[in-house]
A tleap script that builds the chain and sets N, CA, C and O, in Angstrom:
source leaprc.protein.ff14SB
mol = sequence {
  NMET ASP THR LEU GLU ALA LEU ARG LEU TYR
  VAL ALA ILE ALA GLU THR GLY SER LEU SER
  ALA ALA ALA ARG GLN VAL SER VAL SER THR
  SER THR VAL THR VAL ALA LEU GLN GLN LEU
  GLU GLU GLN ALA ARG VAL SER LEU ILE THR
  ARG SER THR ARG ARG LEU SER PHE THR PHE
  GLU GLY ARG ARG PHE LEU ALA ASP ALA ARG
  LYS LEU CYS THR CYS PRO MET VAL SER SER
  ILE SER TRP SER ARG THR LEU CTHR
}
set mol.1.N position { -10.791 4.973 1.865 }
set mol.1.CA position { -10.312 4.207 0.930 }
set mol.1.C position { -10.527 2.861 1.716 }
set mol.1.O position { -10.777 2.719 2.913 }
set mol.2.N position { -10.329 1.687 0.509 }
set mol.2.CA position { -11.429 0.207 1.516 }
set mol.2.C position { -9.371 -0.115 1.347 }
set mol.2.O position { -8.455 0.385 0.694 }
set mol.3.N position { -9.532 -1.293 2.443 }
set mol.3.CA position { -8.121 -1.907 2.775 }
set mol.3.C position { -7.811 -2.095 2.075 }
set mol.3.O position { -6.599 -1.892 2.005 }
set mol.4.N position { -8.666 -2.816 0.485 }
set mol.4.CA position { -7.707 -3.591 -0.323 }
set mol.4.C position { -6.329 -2.424 -1.376 }
set mol.4.O position { -5.117 -2.510 -1.575 }
set mol.5.N position { -7.301 -1.558 -1.738 }
set mol.5.CA position { -6.676 -0.372 -2.790 }
set mol.5.C position { -5.536 0.047 -1.513 }
set mol.5.O position { -4.395 -0.120 -1.945 }
set mol.6.N position { -5.540 0.517 -0.140 }
set mol.6.CA position { -4.590 0.378 0.501 }
set mol.6.C position { -3.380 -0.082 0.563 }
set mol.6.O position { -2.313 0.506 0.388 }
set mol.7.N position { -3.683 -1.559 0.915 }
set mol.7.CA position { -3.107 -2.328 0.981 }
set mol.7.C position { -1.747 -2.689 -1.151 }
set mol.7.O position { -0.570 -3.045 -1.203 }
set mol.8.N position { -2.466 -2.448 -2.048 }
set mol.8.CA position { -2.352 -2.281 -3.426 }
set mol.8.C position { -1.268 -1.346 -3.722 }
set mol.8.O position { -0.318 -1.654 -4.441 }
set mol.9.N position { -1.469 0.264 -2.944 }
set mol.9.CA position { -1.077 1.542 -2.811 }
set mol.9.C position { 0.537 1.037 -2.241 }
set mol.9.O position { 1.604 1.244 -2.819 }
set mol.10.N position { 0.282 0.206 -0.724 }
set mol.10.CA position { 1.541 0.070 -0.240 }
set mol.10.C position { 2.626 -0.981 -0.991 }
set mol.10.O position { 3.838 -0.972 -0.772 }
set mol.11.N position { 2.131 -1.626 -1.655 }
set mol.11.CA position { 2.890 -2.725 -2.615 }
set mol.11.C position { 3.436 -1.821 -3.546 }
set mol.11.O position { 4.575 -1.942 -3.998 }
set mol.12.N position { 2.390 -0.611 -3.948 }
set mol.12.CA position { 3.338 0.378 -5.501 }
set mol.12.C position { 4.993 1.320 -4.952 }
set mol.12.O position { 6.033 1.698 -5.492 }
set mol.13.N position { 4.437 1.341 -3.740 }
set mol.13.CA position { 5.354 1.825 -2.738 }
set mol.13.C position { 6.632 1.291 -2.764 }
set mol.13.O position { 7.732 1.780 -3.022 }
set mol.14.N position { 6.086 -0.328 -2.294 }
set mol.14.CA position { 7.920 -1.080 -2.445 }
set mol.14.C position { 8.160 -1.143 -3.460 }
set mol.14.O position { 9.299 -0.749 -3.714 }
set mol.15.N position { 7.338 -1.637 -4.644 }
set mol.15.CA position { 7.727 -1.384 -5.625 }
set mol.15.C position { 8.576 0.061 -6.626 }
set mol.15.O position { 9.498 -0.082 -7.429 }
set mol.16.N position { 8.228 0.729 -6.425 }
set mol.16.CA position { 8.793 1.811 -6.407 }
set mol.16.C position { 9.751 2.516 -5.784 }
set mol.16.O position { 10.527 3.261 -6.383 }
set mol.17.N position { 9.754 2.316 -4.512 }
set mol.17.CA position { 11.152 2.758 -3.971 }
set mol.17.C position { 10.448 4.500 -3.045 }
set mol.17.O position { 10.922 4.967 -2.009 }
set mol.18.N position { 9.427 5.011 -3.742 }
set mol.18.CA position { 8.864 5.876 -3.422 }
set mol.18.C position { 7.262 6.592 -3.418 }
set mol.18.O position { 6.540 6.256 -4.357 }
set mol.19.N position { 6.724 7.511 -2.448 }
set mol.19.CA position { 5.712 7.909 -3.010 }
set mol.19.C position { 4.811 8.147 -3.880 }
set mol.19.O position { 3.707 7.718 -4.217 }
set mol.20.N position { 5.802 9.210 -4.261 }
set mol.20.CA position { 5.741 10.111 -5.071 }
set mol.20.C position { 5.537 8.969 -6.874 }
set mol.20.O position { 4.687 8.996 -7.764 }
set mol.21.N position { 6.636 8.236 -6.687 }
set mol.21.CA position { 6.543 7.287 -8.038 }
set mol.21.C position { 5.253 5.930 -7.628 }
set mol.21.O position { 4.616 5.156 -8.343 }
set mol.22.N position { 5.288 6.067 -6.736 }
set mol.22.CA position { 3.764 4.624 -6.851 }
set mol.22.C position { 2.648 5.589 -7.068 }
set mol.22.O position { 1.718 5.264 -7.806 }
set mol.23.N position { 2.674 6.847 -6.433 }
set mol.23.CA position { 1.244 7.150 -7.004 }
set mol.23.C position { 0.911 7.554 -8.639 }
set mol.23.O position { -0.184 7.537 -9.203 }
set mol.24.N position { 2.150 7.895 -9.150 }
set mol.24.CA position { 2.434 7.987 -10.748 }
set mol.24.C position { 2.310 6.360 -11.286 }
set mol.24.O position { 2.211 5.999 -12.459 }
set mol.25.N position { 2.338 5.668 -10.308 }
set mol.25.CA position { 2.479 4.272 -11.006 }
set mol.25.C position { 0.781 3.671 -10.906 }
set mol.25.O position { 0.587 2.529 -11.323 }
set mol.26.N position { -0.080 4.249 -10.504 }
set mol.26.CA position { -1.254 3.776 -9.852 }
set mol.26.C position { -2.575 4.786 -10.799 }
set mol.26.O position { -3.710 4.468 -11.156 }
set mol.27.N position { -1.649 6.303 -10.989 }
set mol.27.CA position { -2.433 7.229 -11.650 }
set mol.27.C position { -3.128 8.055 -10.094 }
set mol.27.O position { -4.112 8.779 -10.247 }
set mol.28.N position { -2.785 7.947 -9.273 }
set mol.28.CA position { -3.765 8.884 -7.931 }
set mol.28.C position { -2.782 9.964 -7.461 }
set mol.28.O position { -1.759 10.033 -8.143 }
set mol.29.N position { -2.871 10.720 -6.557 }
set mol.29.CA position { -2.198 12.085 -6.304 }
set mol.29.C position { -1.206 11.322 -5.428 }
set mol.29.O position { -1.488 10.222 -4.952 }
set mol.30.N position { -0.133 11.882 -5.246 }
set mol.30.CA position { 1.001 11.653 -3.723 }
set mol.30.C position { 0.189 11.824 -2.616 }
set mol.30.O position { 0.470 11.094 -1.665 }
set mol.31.N position { -0.759 12.600 -2.472 }
set mol.31.CA position { -1.284 12.594 -1.054 }
set mol.31.C position { -2.206 11.532 -0.962 }
set mol.31.O position { -2.426 11.289 0.224 }
set mol.32.N position { -2.880 10.747 -1.783 }
set mol.32.CA position { -3.949 9.770 -1.437 }
set mol.32.C position { -3.231 8.653 -1.412 }
set mol.32.O position { -3.895 7.713 -0.975 }
set mol.33.N position { -1.641 8.250 -1.838 }
set mol.33.CA position { -0.818 7.187 -1.202 }
set mol.33.C position { -0.915 7.631 0.494 }
set mol.33.O position { -1.346 6.972 1.440 }
set mol.34.N position { -0.420 8.809 0.459 }
set mol.34.CA position { 0.091 9.537 1.692 }
set mol.34.C position { -1.283 8.666 3.131 }
set mol.34.O position { -1.005 8.010 4.135 }
set mol.35.N position { -2.460 9.015 2.661 }
set mol.35.CA position { -3.620 9.081 3.524 }
set mol.35.C position { -3.354 7.541 3.440 }
set mol.35.O position { -3.163 7.088 4.569 }
set mol.36.N position { -3.267 6.408 2.258 }
set mol.36.CA position { -3.507 5.524 2.478 }
set mol.36.C position { -2.440 4.381 3.408 }
set mol.36.O position { -2.745 3.273 3.848 }
set mol.37.N position { -1.107 5.120 3.504 }
set mol.37.CA position { -0.387 4.651 4.227 }
set mol.37.C position { -0.545 4.733 6.036 }
set mol.37.O position { -0.469 3.954 6.986 }
set mol.38.N position { -0.776 6.011 5.825 }
set mol.38.CA position { -0.814 6.177 7.486 }
set mol.38.C position { -2.369 5.569 7.982 }
set mol.38.O position { -2.480 5.296 9.177 }
set mol.39.N position { -3.557 5.358 7.083 }
set mol.39.CA position { -4.277 4.513 6.844 }
set mol.39.C position { -4.120 3.262 7.701 }
set mol.39.O position { -4.785 2.735 8.593 }
set mol.40.N position { -3.174 3.044 7.186 }
set mol.40.CA position { -2.683 0.867 7.224 }
set mol.40.C position { -1.619 0.940 8.866 }
set mol.40.O position { -1.475 0.174 9.818 }
set mol.41.N position { -1.008 2.427 8.450 }
set mol.41.CA position { -0.631 2.219 10.325 }
set mol.41.C position { -0.910 2.025 11.150 }
set mol.41.O position { -0.530 1.422 12.154 }
set mol.42.N position { -2.206 2.920 10.581 }
set mol.42.CA position { -3.416 3.195 12.236 }
set mol.42.C position { -4.147 2.094 12.532 }
set mol.42.O position { -4.774 1.975 13.584 }
set mol.43.N position { -4.103 1.200 11.585 }
set mol.43.CA position { -4.562 -0.364 11.607 }
set mol.43.C position { -3.958 -0.811 12.057 }
set mol.43.O position { -4.254 -1.127 13.209 }
set mol.44.N position { -2.751 -1.162 11.567 }
set mol.44.CA position { -1.889 -2.209 11.975 }
set mol.44.C position { -1.450 -1.729 13.562 }
set mol.44.O position { -1.301 -2.665 14.347 }
set mol.45.N position { -1.229 -0.332 14.106 }
set mol.45.CA position { -0.998 -0.102 14.584 }
set mol.45.C position { 0.520 0.131 15.547 }
set mol.45.O position { 0.732 0.272 16.751 }
set mol.46.N position { 1.631 0.073 13.998 }
set mol.46.CA position { 2.207 0.126 14.090 }
set mol.46.C position { 3.061 1.114 12.868 }
set mol.46.O position { 2.416 1.636 11.958 }
set mol.47.N position { 4.608 1.292 12.984 }
set mol.47.CA position { 5.292 2.490 11.795 }
set mol.47.C position { 5.906 1.260 10.808 }
set mol.47.O position { 6.658 0.333 11.109 }
set mol.48.N position { 5.118 1.712 9.156 }
set mol.48.CA position { 5.220 0.539 8.657 }
set mol.48.C position { 6.766 0.831 7.471 }
set mol.48.O position { 7.509 0.087 6.830 }
set mol.49.N position { 6.642 2.419 7.694 }
set mol.49.CA position { 7.706 2.976 6.893 }
set mol.49.C position { 8.317 4.015 7.367 }
set mol.49.O position { 7.577 4.901 7.792 }
set mol.50.N position { 10.046 4.281 7.463 }
set mol.50.CA position { 10.807 5.109 8.090 }
set mol.50.C position { 11.222 6.493 6.627 }
set mol.50.O position { 12.094 6.562 5.762 }
set mol.51.N position { 9.899 7.488 7.083 }
set mol.51.CA position { 10.586 8.406 5.884 }
set mol.51.C position { 11.705 9.521 6.548 }
set mol.51.O position { 11.923 9.936 7.686 }
set mol.52.N position { 12.343 9.791 5.070 }
set mol.52.CA position { 13.364 11.371 5.769 }
set mol.52.C position { 13.077 11.962 4.140 }
set mol.52.O position { 12.387 11.519 3.222 }
set mol.53.N position { 13.885 13.072 4.257 }
set mol.53.CA position { 13.865 13.686 3.271 }
set mol.53.C position { 14.005 13.366 1.971 }
set mol.53.O position { 13.236 13.760 1.094 }
set mol.54.N position { 15.514 12.248 1.689 }
set mol.54.CA position { 15.841 11.908 0.756 }
set mol.54.C position { 15.482 9.995 0.212 }
set mol.54.O position { 15.608 9.282 -0.783 }
set mol.55.N position { 14.954 9.898 1.737 }
set mol.55.CA position { 14.867 8.663 1.146 }
set mol.55.C position { 14.026 7.472 2.142 }
set mol.55.O position { 14.341 7.862 3.266 }
set mol.56.N position { 13.203 6.333 2.329 }
set mol.56.CA position { 12.282 6.072 2.780 }
set mol.56.C position { 12.720 4.060 3.053 }
set mol.56.O position { 13.071 3.159 2.291 }
set mol.57.N position { 12.610 4.097 3.628 }
set mol.57.CA position { 12.582 2.739 4.191 }
set mol.57.C position { 11.651 1.909 5.076 }
set mol.57.O position { 10.908 2.353 5.952 }
set mol.58.N position { 11.805 0.665 4.720 }
set mol.58.CA position { 10.857 -0.626 5.938 }
set mol.58.C position { 11.259 -0.810 7.119 }
set mol.58.O position { 12.457 -1.007 7.323 }
set mol.59.N position { 10.303 -0.784 8.193 }
set mol.59.CA position { 10.885 -1.685 9.253 }
set mol.59.C position { 10.449 -2.562 8.894 }
set mol.59.O position { 9.953 -2.982 7.848 }
set mol.60.N position { 10.781 -3.097 10.490 }
set mol.60.CA position { 11.107 -4.849 10.049 }
set mol.60.C position { 9.774 -5.574 10.389 }
set mol.60.O position { 9.599 -6.776 10.189 }
set mol.61.N position { 8.496 -4.406 11.128 }
set mol.61.CA position { 7.409 -4.701 11.143 }
set mol.61.C position { 6.906 -4.374 9.239 }
set mol.61.O position { 6.524 -5.384 8.647 }
set mol.62.N position { 6.924 -3.405 8.643 }
set mol.62.CA position { 6.657 -3.118 7.618 }
set mol.62.C position { 7.339 -3.876 6.330 }
set mol.62.O position { 6.879 -3.621 5.217 }
set mol.63.N position { 8.349 -4.736 6.450 }
set mol.63.CA position { 8.802 -5.555 5.623 }
set mol.63.C position { 7.727 -7.343 5.620 }
set mol.63.O position { 7.325 -8.131 4.764 }
set mol.64.N position { 7.672 -7.214 7.187 }
set mol.64.CA position { 6.386 -8.583 7.298 }
set mol.64.C position { 5.117 -8.139 6.868 }
set mol.64.O position { 4.315 -9.056 6.692 }
set mol.65.N position { 4.688 -6.960 6.641 }
set mol.65.CA position { 3.375 -6.435 6.809 }
set mol.65.C position { 3.458 -6.795 4.594 }
set mol.65.O position { 2.520 -7.463 4.159 }
set mol.66.N position { 4.317 -6.411 3.767 }
set mol.66.CA position { 4.595 -6.188 2.769 }
set mol.66.C position { 4.491 -7.131 2.185 }
set mol.66.O position { 4.049 -7.065 1.038 }
set mol.67.N position { 5.008 -8.864 2.979 }
set mol.67.CA position { 5.473 -9.747 2.594 }
set mol.67.C position { 3.388 -10.154 2.503 }
set mol.67.O position { 2.652 -10.472 1.569 }
set mol.68.N position { 3.265 -10.027 3.281 }
set mol.68.CA position { 1.300 -10.247 3.869 }
set mol.68.C position { 0.710 -9.355 2.455 }
set mol.68.O position { 0.164 -10.115 1.655 }
set mol.69.N position { 0.726 -8.013 2.055 }
set mol.69.CA position { 0.466 -7.513 1.455 }
set mol.69.C position { 0.079 -7.875 0.286 }
set mol.69.O position { -1.047 -7.980 -0.200 }
set mol.70.N position { 1.591 -8.142 -0.318 }
set mol.70.CA position { 1.472 -9.270 -2.015 }
set mol.70.C position { 0.929 -9.790 -1.809 }
set mol.70.O position { -0.161 -9.494 -2.299 }
set mol.71.N position { 0.904 -11.103 -0.927 }
set mol.71.CA position { -0.160 -11.997 -0.907 }
set mol.71.C position { -0.836 -11.701 -1.777 }
set mol.71.O position { -1.023 -11.778 -2.991 }
set mol.72.N position { -1.571 -10.908 0.178 }
set mol.72.CA position { -3.443 -10.865 -0.456 }
set mol.72.C position { -3.618 -10.256 -1.474 }
set mol.72.O position { -4.824 -10.345 -1.702 }
set mol.73.N position { -3.038 -9.552 -2.413 }
set mol.73.CA position { -3.230 -8.570 -3.985 }
set mol.73.C position { -3.237 -9.402 -4.649 }
set mol.73.O position { -4.183 -9.290 -5.429 }
set mol.74.N position { -2.567 -10.429 -4.845 }
set mol.74.CA position { -2.306 -11.394 -5.810 }
set mol.74.C position { -2.978 -12.584 -5.822 }
set mol.74.O position { -3.009 -13.415 -6.730 }
set mol.75.N position { -3.603 -12.616 -4.581 }
set mol.75.CA position { -4.908 -13.707 -4.454 }
set mol.75.C position { -5.938 -14.374 -5.092 }
set mol.75.O position { -6.973 -14.126 -4.472 }
set mol.76.N position { -6.125 -15.009 -5.913 }
set mol.76.CA position { -7.338 -15.013 -6.860 }
set mol.76.C position { -8.401 -14.638 -6.137 }
set mol.76.O position { -8.665 -13.441 -6.259 }
set mol.77.N position { -9.153 -15.292 -5.375 }
set mol.77.CA position { -10.110 -14.735 -4.633 }
set mol.77.C position { -9.904 -12.810 -4.328 }
set mol.77.O position { -10.335 -12.010 -5.160 }
set mol.78.N position { -9.443 -12.508 -3.482 }
set mol.78.CA position { -9.579 -11.511 -3.583 }
set mol.78.C position { -9.347 -10.375 -4.276 }
set mol.78.O position { -9.440 -9.214 -3.876 }
set mol.79.N position { -8.920 -10.940 -5.755 }
set mol.79.CA position { -9.292 -10.311 -6.998 }
set mol.79.C position { -10.496 -10.594 -7.352 }
set mol.79.O position { -11.015 -9.688 -8.004 }
set mol.80.N position { -10.902 -11.162 -7.242 }
set mol.80.CA position { -12.465 -11.635 -8.051 }
set mol.80.C position { -13.279 -10.990 -6.771 }
set mol.80.O position { -14.439 -11.390 -6.870 }
set mol.81.N position { -13.143 -10.194 -5.667 }
set mol.81.CA position { -14.033 -10.048 -4.846 }
set mol.81.C position { -13.664 -8.714 -5.300 }
set mol.81.O position { -14.673 -8.040 -5.509 }
set mol.82.N position { -12.637 -8.128 -5.514 }
set mol.82.CA position { -12.457 -6.403 -5.543 }
set mol.82.C position { -12.863 -6.277 -7.104 }
set mol.82.O position { -13.603 -5.303 -6.968 }
set mol.83.N position { -12.917 -6.583 -8.597 }
set mol.83.CA position { -13.016 -6.789 -9.170 }
set mol.83.C position { -14.894 -6.539 -9.062 }
set mol.83.O position { -15.453 -5.555 -9.544 }
set mol.84.N position { -15.590 -7.628 -8.354 }
set mol.84.CA position { -16.814 -7.482 -8.752 }
set mol.84.C position { -17.328 -6.977 -7.768 }
set mol.84.O position { -18.465 -7.440 -7.672 }
set mol.85.N position { -17.021 -5.944 -6.596 }
set mol.85.CA position { -17.065 -4.505 -6.557 }
set mol.85.C position { -17.109 -3.403 -7.562 }
set mol.85.O position { -17.999 -2.565 -7.707 }
set mol.86.N position { -16.132 -3.527 -8.151 }
set mol.86.CA position { -15.972 -2.607 -9.107 }
set mol.86.C position { -17.152 -2.564 -10.108 }
set mol.86.O position { -17.481 -1.463 -10.549 }
set mol.87.N position { -17.973 -3.938 -10.594 }
set mol.87.CA position { -18.566 -3.822 -11.207 }
set mol.87.C position { -19.896 -3.345 -10.706 }
set mol.87.O position { -20.467 -2.674 -11.566 }
set mol.88.N position { -20.530 -3.466 -9.661 }
set mol.88.CA position { -21.382 -3.164 -8.515 }
set mol.88.C position { -21.426 -1.595 -8.393 }
set mol.88.O position { -22.083 -1.064 -7.498 }
savepdb mol mol.pdb
quit
């Protein structure tokens, strides 16, 4: 999975409040969302979300990362690059 798609899934987690709801929102499996989150945490070398059996919460680093992820996902230049990849 490319990083931009992982960032979009991360934003979906924040918007929906859960991994499974994010998966439903973007029509992928929960395991895909989990792998994307793990990939981002490995790349950032920090824990972005604290998970428990009942809820999740964003770490301090996770909240800062989320702000940047939202900016990237809404950036017109990034969106056009992503769209052109889909066409090729």
